[in-house]
N, C-alpha and C positions, 0 to 999 in steps of 0.2 A: 522423422517421418511426418509428412504432410499429406492431407487428402483423406480419402476413404480407405479403410482397410480392416484387417482382422489381426488381433494379437492374442496368442495363447500362452498362458503361464504353465510351468511344469506341474504345479499343484492342481491344475484342472480349471482354473479361471479362464474366461475368454471374453474379449471385447470386440464387438463389431461396430464400426461407425467412423466418425470423423476424428482425425488426428491433426494436431498443429504443434509444430516444434517438438515432436516426439511425445506429446501428451495426448491423452484422451480429451478432446476438446471439440464440442459441438454435439450434434445429435448422434446418439449411439445406444447400444445395449450391452450391459455388462452382465455376464452369467457367472455367478459365483459357483465354485466347485460343490457347494452344498445344495445347489438347485435354485437359490434365490436369484431373481432377475431385477435389474434396474434399467428401465428404458426411459430415455429422456435426454436432457441436456447435461453435458459434462463441461467442466471448466478446469483446465490444467490438472486433469486426472482426478478431479473431485466431482461427485454427483450433485447436481442442483435439484433439491427437493421442490421443484416448481416455483411458485410465486413467493414463497417465504424465504427465498435466498439462503437456504441452509445447504451447505455443501458437505457431503459425506465421502469418506474414503471407501470406495466400493469393495476393497479387500477386507474391511472390518467385518466382524461377524454381526448377525442379526441382533444379538443382545446389545452390542455397543450402539447400533443404530437406534434401537428402541430407547435406550437411556438418553441418547442425544435428543431424539425427537420429543420424549417426555419432558425433558428439561426445557426445550424450546417452547413447548406448549405452556409450561408453567410460567416462563418468563413473559410470554405473550399475554397470558391472563393477568399477570401483575401489571404490565404496561397498560392494558385496557382498563383495569380498575383505577390506576393512577390518572389516566386520561379522563375517565368519568368523574373522578373526584375533582379534578381541576375545572372541568366544565361546569359542574354543579356549583363550585365556589364562585366562578365567574358569573353564572346566572344569578346567584344569590346577591353578589355585589351589584350587578346591574339592577336587580329588583329593588334592593335597598336604596340605590341612587334614585330610581324612579319615585319611590315613596317619599324620599327626602325632598325631591324636586316638587312633587305635588303638595307636600305640607308647606313648603316655602311659598309656593304660589298662593295657597289658601291664606297664609299669614299676611302676605302682601295685600290680598283682597280685603281682609279684615281690617288691616291698618288703613287702607284707602277709604273704606266705609266709615271707619271711626273718625278719620280726618274730615270726611264730608259732613258727618253728623255734627262734629264740633263746629265746623264752619257754618252750618245752618243754624246752629243754636246761638250764634253771636249776633 
């Protein structure tokens, strides 16, 4: 089935929206027999939880969806913490390099001054 349409399951689930190659695919609304609704984009019969690219099987129950989304949130927090740690390490390394460069420049100035003083003393 391709195009717009409605599909009803014997257990009471219903999907209204776009189909492609027999899959719920595109904009649509899935109504679970328990009353839960999922409106948005579907890809190969999986629901796209918007920007986070999480696809859920609409026929799974709300408890399964909750576990999956909680785990996704946990993983995102871990990724954000790791990204922050790496950024801080990079900033620290850059800061250390700047201090090293400034110290080296000061040492060169001091050596130049010392050489000038020695040259004047002769």
